[in-house]
C-alpha positions as CSV (number, residue, x, y, z in Angstrom):
1,M,96.9,101.2,-58.1
2,V,95.7,103.2,-61.2
3,H,97.5,104.7,-63.9
4,C,97.4,107.9,-66.3
5,D,99.1,110.1,-68.3
6,V,99.0,113.1,-66.4
7,L,98.4,113.4,-62.5
8,I,96.9,116.6,-61.0
9,I,96.9,116.9,-57.4
10,G,94.7,119.7,-56.3
11,A,91.3,121.2,-58.0
12,G,91.6,125.0,-57.4
13,V,91.7,127.0,-60.4
14,A,94.9,126.0,-61.0
15,G,94.3,122.1,-61.0
16,C,91.1,122.0,-63.1
17,T,92.5,124.3,-65.7
18,A,95.4,122.0,-65.7
19,A,93.2,119.3,-65.8
20,L,91.0,120.5,-68.6
21,R,93.1,122.1,-71.0
22,A,95.1,118.3,-70.8
23,A,92.2,116.7,-71.1
24,E,91.4,118.7,-74.4
25,L,94.7,117.7,-76.1
26,G,93.7,114.1,-75.5
27,A,95.6,112.9,-72.1
28,D,94.5,110.4,-69.6
29,V,93.8,112.7,-66.9
30,L,93.5,111.5,-63.1
31,L,92.7,114.7,-60.9
32,A,93.0,113.7,-57.2
33,T,91.5,116.6,-54.5
34,K,91.7,116.8,-50.7
35,D,87.9,117.6,-50.1
36,A,85.2,117.6,-52.5
37,L,85.5,119.2,-55.8
38,G,84.7,122.8,-55.5
39,E,86.1,123.3,-52.5
40,S,89.4,124.9,-52.3
41,N,91.6,128.2,-51.6
42,S,90.5,129.8,-54.8
43,A,86.7,129.5,-54.0
44,H,87.5,132.1,-51.1
45,A,89.2,134.8,-53.6
46,Q,86.6,137.5,-53.6
47,G,87.7,140.5,-55.3
48,G,88.2,139.5,-58.9
49,I,91.0,138.6,-61.2
50,I,92.4,140.7,-63.7
51,G,91.3,140.9,-67.7
52,L,91.0,143.8,-70.1
53,A,90.3,147.3,-69.0
54,H,88.2,148.9,-71.5
55,S,90.7,152.1,-71.9
56,G,93.5,153.4,-71.0
57,D,95.5,150.0,-70.1
58,S,98.5,148.0,-71.6
59,P,101.1,145.1,-70.9
60,E,103.7,147.2,-70.1
61,L,101.3,149.4,-67.4
62,L,100.0,145.9,-66.0
63,A,103.9,144.7,-65.9
64,S,104.8,147.9,-64.2
65,D,102.1,147.9,-61.5
66,I,102.5,144.0,-60.8
67,E,106.3,145.0,-61.0
68,S,106.0,148.2,-58.3
69,A,103.6,145.8,-55.9
70,G,106.3,142.9,-56.2
71,A,108.7,145.4,-54.3
72,G,111.1,145.3,-57.2
73,L,112.0,141.5,-56.9
74,C,109.6,140.0,-59.5
75,R,111.1,137.9,-62.2
76,T,111.1,139.7,-65.4
77,E,109.8,137.0,-67.7
78,A,107.2,135.8,-65.9
79,L,105.6,139.5,-65.4
80,E,106.3,140.2,-69.2
81,L,104.7,137.0,-70.0
82,L,101.6,136.9,-67.8
83,A,100.8,140.9,-68.7
84,A,100.7,139.9,-72.6
85,Q,99.0,136.7,-72.2
86,G,96.9,136.7,-69.5
87,P,94.1,139.1,-69.5
88,R,93.5,137.5,-72.6
89,L,93.2,133.9,-71.4
90,C,90.6,135.5,-68.9
91,R,88.8,136.5,-71.5
92,D,88.9,133.7,-74.3
93,F,89.4,130.7,-71.8
94,L,87.1,131.5,-68.6
95,W,84.6,134.2,-70.2
96,K,84.2,132.9,-73.6
97,R,85.2,129.1,-73.2
98,V,84.0,127.9,-69.4
99,G,81.6,130.5,-69.4
100,V,82.3,132.3,-66.3
101,P,79.2,134.2,-65.6
102,F,81.3,137.7,-64.6
103,D,79.2,140.6,-64.2
104,I,78.3,142.4,-67.3
105,D,78.6,145.9,-68.5
106,E,75.7,147.1,-70.3
107,T,76.8,149.5,-72.6
108,T,80.1,147.6,-73.7
109,G,78.4,143.8,-73.2
110,R,82.0,143.0,-72.2
111,P,82.8,141.9,-68.3
112,E,82.4,145.0,-65.9
113,T,85.8,146.3,-64.8
114,T,86.7,147.5,-61.0
115,S,89.7,149.1,-59.3
116,E,91.6,147.4,-56.5
117,A,94.9,148.5,-54.4
118,A,97.9,149.5,-56.5
119,H,96.0,148.9,-59.8
120,S,96.6,151.9,-61.9
121,A,93.5,151.2,-64.5
122,R,90.2,149.6,-63.8
123,R,91.0,145.9,-65.2
124,I,89.4,143.6,-62.4
125,Y,86.8,141.5,-63.7
126,H,84.5,140.2,-60.9
127,V,81.3,138.4,-59.9
128,K,79.8,140.3,-57.1
129,D,82.0,139.9,-54.3
130,A,82.4,135.9,-54.8
131,T,84.5,135.9,-57.9
132,G,86.7,133.0,-56.7
133,K,83.9,130.9,-56.2
134,A,82.0,131.7,-59.4
135,I,85.1,130.5,-61.4
136,Q,85.9,127.5,-59.3
137,T,82.1,126.5,-59.8
138,S,82.5,126.9,-63.9
139,L,85.7,125.1,-63.9
140,S,84.5,122.2,-61.8
141,E,81.9,121.9,-63.8
142,A,83.7,122.0,-66.8
143,V,86.1,119.5,-65.6
144,L,83.2,116.7,-64.0
145,K,81.6,117.0,-68.1
146,H,84.9,116.1,-69.9
147,P,85.6,112.1,-70.3
148,N,89.2,112.2,-70.0
149,V,89.4,113.4,-66.5
150,R,88.8,111.1,-63.6
151,I,88.2,112.4,-60.0
152,I,89.2,111.6,-56.9
153,T,87.8,113.4,-53.9
154,E,89.0,113.3,-50.2
155,T,92.1,112.3,-50.9
156,C,95.3,113.7,-49.5
157,L,98.8,113.5,-51.0
158,L,100.8,111.4,-48.7
159,D,104.5,111.9,-50.8
160,L,105.6,112.1,-54.4
161,I,106.8,108.8,-55.6
162,T,110.6,109.4,-56.5
163,V,113.5,107.6,-57.8
164,P,115.5,106.9,-56.2
165,H,113.6,107.1,-53.1
166,H,110.9,105.0,-53.9
167,S,112.8,102.3,-55.9
168,A,113.1,98.9,-55.8
169,N,116.7,98.9,-57.4
170,P,119.3,100.0,-55.0
171,R,121.2,100.7,-58.0
172,A,118.8,103.7,-58.7
173,V,120.6,105.9,-56.2
174,Y,123.1,107.1,-58.5
175,D,120.3,108.6,-60.8
176,P,118.9,112.0,-61.0
177,I,115.2,112.3,-59.1
178,Q,112.2,111.6,-61.4
179,V,108.9,111.7,-60.4
180,K,106.5,108.7,-60.7
181,G,103.2,109.7,-59.4
182,A,102.3,110.0,-55.9
183,Y,101.1,107.7,-52.7
184,L,97.5,109.1,-51.6
185,L,95.9,109.0,-48.4
186,D,91.8,108.0,-48.7
187,A,89.1,109.2,-46.5
188,S,89.1,105.7,-45.0
189,G,93.2,105.6,-44.4
190,K,93.9,103.3,-47.2
191,V,97.4,104.6,-49.1
192,D,97.0,103.7,-52.8
193,M,99.7,104.6,-55.7
194,A,98.9,106.7,-58.7
195,I,101.4,106.2,-61.1
196,A,101.8,108.9,-63.9
197,K,103.7,109.9,-67.0
198,R,103.6,113.4,-65.7
199,T,102.6,114.5,-62.2
200,I,101.5,118.3,-61.5
201,L,101.0,119.9,-57.8
202,A,98.7,122.2,-57.5
203,T,97.6,121.8,-53.7
204,G,97.5,125.5,-52.6
205,G,99.1,127.4,-50.0
206,L,99.6,127.1,-46.5
207,G,98.0,129.8,-44.7
208,Y,96.5,128.0,-41.9
209,I,100.4,127.8,-40.1
210,Y,99.5,131.3,-39.3
211,L,97.1,132.1,-35.7
212,H,95.3,134.7,-38.0
213,T,94.6,133.6,-41.7
214,S,92.1,134.3,-44.3
215,N,92.9,130.4,-45.4
216,P,90.6,127.4,-44.7
217,S,92.0,124.7,-42.3
218,G,93.1,122.7,-45.3
219,A,95.6,125.2,-46.3
220,T,98.4,123.5,-44.6
221,G,101.1,123.2,-47.2
222,D,101.1,119.6,-48.1
223,G,102.3,120.0,-52.1
224,L,105.3,122.4,-50.6
225,A,106.1,119.9,-47.9
226,A,106.1,116.7,-50.0
227,A,108.3,118.4,-53.0
228,Y,110.8,119.8,-50.0
229,R,111.0,116.0,-49.0
230,A,111.5,114.9,-52.5
231,S,114.5,117.6,-52.7
232,A,112.9,120.0,-55.2
233,R,114.3,123.6,-55.0
234,I,112.3,125.4,-52.4
235,V,112.5,129.5,-53.2
236,N,111.0,132.7,-51.4
237,C,110.1,131.2,-48.3
238,E,110.2,134.5,-46.4
239,Y,107.7,135.9,-48.5
240,M,104.2,135.6,-46.9
241,Q,101.4,137.9,-47.6
242,F,98.9,139.5,-45.0
243,H,95.6,140.4,-46.3
244,P,94.8,144.0,-44.5
245,T,91.1,143.6,-43.9
246,T,89.5,140.4,-42.0
247,L,86.6,140.7,-40.2
248,F,87.8,140.7,-36.4
249,I,85.3,139.0,-33.9
250,Q,87.1,137.8,-30.8
251,G,87.1,134.2,-30.7
252,H,86.2,133.8,-34.1
253,P,87.7,132.7,-37.6
254,R,88.8,135.5,-39.6
255,K,86.7,136.6,-42.6
256,L,88.2,137.7,-45.7
257,L,86.7,141.1,-47.0
258,T,87.7,142.2,-50.1
259,E,90.4,144.2,-51.8
260,A,87.6,145.8,-54.2
261,L,86.0,147.5,-50.7
262,R,89.1,150.1,-50.7
263,G,89.2,149.6,-54.4
264,E,85.8,151.5,-54.6
265,G,86.7,154.0,-52.0
266,A,86.2,152.5,-48.6
267,H,88.5,154.0,-45.7
268,L,90.4,152.5,-42.8
269,L,90.0,154.2,-39.7
270,N,91.1,154.1,-36.0
271,A,89.3,153.9,-32.7
272,G,88.8,158.1,-32.7
273,G,87.8,157.9,-36.5
274,D,90.6,159.4,-38.2
275,R,91.8,158.2,-41.6
276,F,95.4,157.2,-39.9
277,M,96.6,155.8,-43.7
278,S,97.2,159.6,-44.0
279,E,100.0,159.1,-41.3
280,F,101.7,156.5,-43.1
281,E,100.5,156.7,-46.9
282,P,100.1,160.2,-47.7
283,E,99.9,159.4,-51.3
284,D,98.0,156.4,-52.0
285,M,96.3,156.3,-48.6
286,E,94.2,153.0,-47.9
287,L,95.2,151.9,-52.3
288,A,98.6,151.4,-51.2
289,P,100.0,147.5,-51.4
290,R,98.9,145.2,-49.0
291,D,102.2,144.7,-47.6
292,R,102.4,148.8,-47.0
293,V,98.9,148.7,-45.7
294,C,99.2,145.9,-43.2
295,R,102.4,147.3,-41.8
296,A,100.7,150.9,-41.0
297,M,97.6,148.7,-39.5
298,F,100.1,147.2,-37.3
299,E,101.7,150.4,-36.4
300,E,98.2,152.1,-35.6
301,M,97.3,149.0,-33.5
302,A,100.6,148.9,-31.6
303,Q,100.8,153.0,-31.1
304,S,97.0,153.1,-29.6
305,G,97.0,149.7,-27.8
306,K,93.7,148.5,-29.8
307,T,92.8,145.5,-31.0
308,C,92.0,146.3,-34.7
309,V,91.5,149.1,-36.5
310,Y,87.8,150.0,-38.6
311,L,86.5,149.9,-42.0
312,D,84.0,152.5,-43.2
313,L,81.9,151.8,-46.5
314,S,79.9,154.8,-45.9
315,P,81.9,156.5,-48.9
316,L,80.4,153.6,-51.4
317,K,76.5,154.3,-50.2
318,A,76.2,157.0,-52.6
319,K,77.3,155.5,-55.5
320,L,76.6,151.7,-55.2
321,D,73.9,149.3,-53.7
322,L,76.1,147.5,-51.2
323,E,74.0,144.5,-50.9
324,V,73.7,144.3,-54.4
325,R,77.9,144.4,-55.3
326,F,79.2,143.1,-52.1
327,P,76.7,140.4,-51.0
328,T,79.3,138.2,-48.9
329,V,80.5,141.1,-46.8
330,V,77.4,141.9,-46.2
331,K,76.1,138.5,-45.3
332,A,79.5,138.1,-42.8
333,C,79.2,140.9,-41.3
334,I,75.8,140.6,-40.3
335,A,75.9,137.1,-39.1
336,E,78.2,138.3,-36.7
337,G,75.8,141.0,-35.7
338,I,77.3,144.0,-37.7
339,D,75.4,146.3,-39.9
340,P,78.1,147.4,-42.4
341,L,75.4,149.6,-44.0
342,N,75.4,151.6,-40.9
343,E,78.0,150.6,-38.5
344,L,82.0,150.9,-38.9
345,I,83.7,147.1,-39.4
346,P,86.2,145.9,-37.1
347,V,89.3,144.5,-39.3
348,V,92.9,143.3,-38.7
349,P,95.3,141.9,-41.1
350,A,95.5,138.2,-41.8
351,A,97.9,135.4,-43.0
352,H,96.7,135.5,-46.9
353,Y,99.0,134.0,-49.9
354,F,102.4,132.6,-50.0
355,C,104.7,134.2,-52.8
356,G,107.3,131.5,-52.5
357,G,107.1,128.2,-53.1
358,V,108.2,125.0,-55.6
359,S,110.4,126.9,-58.0
360,V,109.4,126.5,-61.9
361,D,109.9,127.6,-65.2
362,L,107.5,129.6,-67.4
363,D,106.0,126.1,-68.0
364,G,105.4,125.0,-64.7
365,R,108.5,122.3,-64.6
366,T,110.3,121.8,-61.3
367,T,114.2,121.1,-60.8
368,L,112.8,117.4,-60.6
369,D,112.1,115.6,-63.4
370,G,108.5,114.5,-64.2
371,L,107.2,117.4,-61.9
372,F,105.3,120.5,-62.4
373,A,103.8,122.8,-59.9
374,V,100.7,125.6,-60.3
375,G,99.4,128.1,-58.2
376,E,100.1,128.8,-54.9
377,V,102.4,125.8,-54.1
378,A,104.5,127.3,-57.0
379,C,107.1,130.2,-57.1
380,T,107.2,131.7,-60.7
381,G,108.9,134.6,-59.7
382,L,106.1,136.3,-60.8
383,H,104.9,138.0,-57.4
384,G,108.6,139.1,-56.3
385,A,108.0,140.3,-52.6
386,N,104.4,140.8,-52.3
387,R,101.2,140.2,-54.3
388,L,99.6,142.5,-56.4
389,A,95.9,142.5,-55.5
390,S,93.7,139.8,-58.1
391,L,97.0,138.5,-59.6
392,S,96.6,135.2,-57.9
393,L,93.5,133.5,-59.8
394,L,95.3,134.9,-62.9
395,E,98.7,133.1,-62.4
396,C,96.5,129.9,-61.3
397,L,95.1,130.4,-64.9
398,L,97.6,131.1,-67.1
399,W,100.2,128.5,-65.6
400,G,97.6,125.7,-65.1
401,Y,97.0,126.3,-68.7
402,R,100.8,126.5,-69.9
403,A,101.9,123.7,-67.7
404,A,99.2,121.2,-68.8
405,E,100.6,121.8,-72.6
406,A,104.2,121.1,-71.8
407,A,103.1,117.9,-69.7
408,V,100.9,116.8,-72.3
409,E,103.8,117.4,-74.9
410,D,106.0,115.4,-72.6
411,C,103.7,112.2,-72.5
412,G,104.3,112.1,-76.3
413,R,107.6,110.8,-75.3
414,V,107.7,109.1,-71.9
415,G,106.2,105.9,-71.1
416,L,104.4,105.0,-67.7
417,P,107.2,103.7,-65.2
418,D,107.7,100.0,-64.5
419,I,105.5,99.5,-61.6
420,S,107.8,96.3,-60.7
421,T,110.7,98.8,-59.9
422,L,108.6,100.9,-57.8
423,R,108.2,100.1,-53.9
424,P,104.8,100.5,-52.4
425,W,103.9,102.1,-49.6
426,Q,104.8,100.5,-45.9
427,P,102.0,101.1,-43.6
428,V,103.4,101.9,-39.8
429,V,101.7,99.0,-37.4
430,S,100.9,99.9,-34.3
431,P,97.9,99.9,-32.1
432,V,98.1,103.4,-30.9
433,E,96.2,106.0,-32.5
434,P,97.1,109.8,-33.1
435,D,95.5,111.3,-30.2
436,P,93.2,114.3,-31.2
437,L,94.3,116.5,-28.3
438,L,98.1,116.4,-28.6
439,I,97.3,116.9,-32.9
440,E,95.4,120.3,-31.5
441,Q,97.9,121.3,-29.2
442,D,101.1,121.2,-31.6
443,W,98.7,123.1,-33.7
444,N,98.2,125.7,-31.6
445,S,102.0,125.8,-30.7
446,I,102.6,126.4,-34.3
447,R,100.0,129.0,-35.1
448,S,100.9,131.1,-32.3
449,T,104.6,130.9,-32.7
450,M,104.2,131.8,-36.7
451,W,102.0,135.0,-36.0
452,N,104.1,136.3,-33.1
453,Y,107.6,135.6,-34.2
454,A,107.4,135.6,-38.2
455,G,104.4,137.7,-39.0
456,I,103.8,140.9,-40.4
457,V,106.8,142.8,-38.3
458,R,110.1,140.5,-37.3
459,A,113.4,140.5,-35.8
460,K,116.1,138.3,-35.3
461,N,116.0,137.6,-32.0
462,R,112.0,136.2,-32.6
463,L,112.8,134.6,-35.5
464,Y,115.8,132.7,-33.6
465,R,113.2,132.0,-30.9
466,G,110.7,130.5,-33.3
467,R,113.4,128.5,-35.1
468,N,114.7,126.9,-32.1
469,D,111.2,126.3,-30.9
470,M,109.6,124.6,-34.0
471,G,113.2,122.7,-34.5
472,Y,112.0,120.7,-31.2
473,L,108.6,120.5,-32.1
474,Y,109.5,119.2,-35.6
475,H,111.3,116.3,-34.2
476,R,108.5,115.5,-31.5
477,I,105.9,115.9,-34.4
478,D,108.1,113.7,-37.1
479,S,108.5,111.1,-34.0
480,F,104.8,110.8,-33.3
481,Y,104.3,110.9,-37.5
482,R,106.6,107.3,-37.6
483,S,105.4,105.5,-34.8
484,A,101.3,105.7,-35.9
485,P,99.0,104.7,-38.2
486,V,99.0,107.4,-41.1
487,S,95.9,110.1,-40.9
488,R,95.1,113.2,-42.6
489,P,95.5,115.3,-39.1
490,L,98.5,113.5,-38.1
491,L,100.1,114.1,-42.5
492,E,98.7,118.2,-42.3
493,L,100.3,118.6,-39.2
494,R,103.9,117.0,-40.2
495,N,103.2,119.2,-43.2
496,G,102.3,122.3,-41.4
497,I,105.7,122.0,-38.8
498,T,107.9,121.5,-42.5
499,C,106.7,125.1,-43.9
500,A,106.8,126.6,-40.6
501,R,110.3,125.9,-40.5
502,L,111.0,126.6,-44.0
503,I,109.7,130.1,-43.7
504,L,111.4,130.8,-40.3
505,K,114.7,129.5,-41.6
506,A,114.5,131.9,-44.7
507,A,113.4,135.0,-42.9
508,L,116.2,134.2,-40.5
509,Q,119.0,134.2,-43.7
510,N,117.3,137.7,-45.0
511,P,118.1,140.5,-43.2
512,Q,117.1,142.7,-45.8
513,S,113.4,144.3,-45.2
514,C,111.6,143.5,-49.2
515,G,107.9,143.6,-49.5
516,C,106.2,141.4,-47.0
517,H,109.1,140.7,-45.1
518,Y,109.8,143.5,-42.7
519,R,112.5,143.3,-40.1
520,V,112.8,146.1,-37.7
521,D,116.6,144.9,-36.9
């Protein structure tokens, strides 16, 4: 059993920012990460992060771009807050305080900026085409150095510890729900209790529940599922964003090809070599918001019967050294036998980032006392029905920072829970170990169902079929989970099916197409 002021679960940009800021304010911080420190969805972000444009930009213009990309569903207070504070925090905290090595404009001495889809100004800070990795590395190093932060790796969130759910006192059933920490599962299968004054979920997204995804295999919605089980309010689950350009190689995992390629002028072509976006988005072409580009690609592939379209980088060659500016993209293509400097790159859309999540306020507070949520697991309302390119990392930064400040302030007026009032984890005693083949088969069912029935284009009959199929599978998995020793694969499977059902239910209940939730009926 461990104790701390602030427990942070997840160590991406949001989690590390929260840990560093809380530690700077004097809190005793415990940072638990599912994999090794630095391995997160944040590290896979390529394009960049919204910073301060050199000229011709304003908070009002940024807020307008966010609102437009979000299909009019953005929470006004959230986008105004981010537009006013986010870019400045990016400069002052990430660049100046943490030392993220952004590419520098030699003329101004400030971070170099680029353009991306649906932005009306060149305001994107970048580190070549591996911005997320650079930010993550810098934050991880800063957290490692801080004496107020303890780090435990290879540790999964099993469940939140809540009263009355985990109280030893039966009369606690009359009390409002409060979060007291979490049960954590380590790599050896041991379950420990982490008791905290305040808990911050920073567990990331759920993109792995889709067959085609830009996310790593660990993006299984662990925090969202745990918050749902604890009765936190969950919102906007129908809004799953798909990224237009991932490298398509049959039988291979998808690899993200940054939005910045199109921001710098790359074209999308069909199998005949035509810029088909002129048929669907004649004004914005390849720089339309992600949801509209994805639907255009989907329709083009449906009409042509082809399995992919193509990204043409030749318009960039005259103005950029692609091997210097986009080394990650070039390396990924060459590894698959494609010369991106001289060949068209086959691409398809793939599940990218979640726009819904645990409902939070402007400080990251959830509807449960003692629980905060930041990053992709949270729904601030900032994104509305679709994410603007390079906004995600900035949201992680701003809400990680603000949640840490609010959580530390709370710690000054609350004490640690009385351990004797909480129940320890009750392990399942069973000689039967989970069968990896059964787990893999269930994952195949989940991922195929979500792609086919709750993907880029949705219809009522498909959503009904998906909901029914996933309902049946959920009961099988839940029974499986309750009768076998807990393990990471089994826990992730349980979380994945929970998140799949949340998306299907929300998509079925909302008949109105909006942003990345698009229904043909």
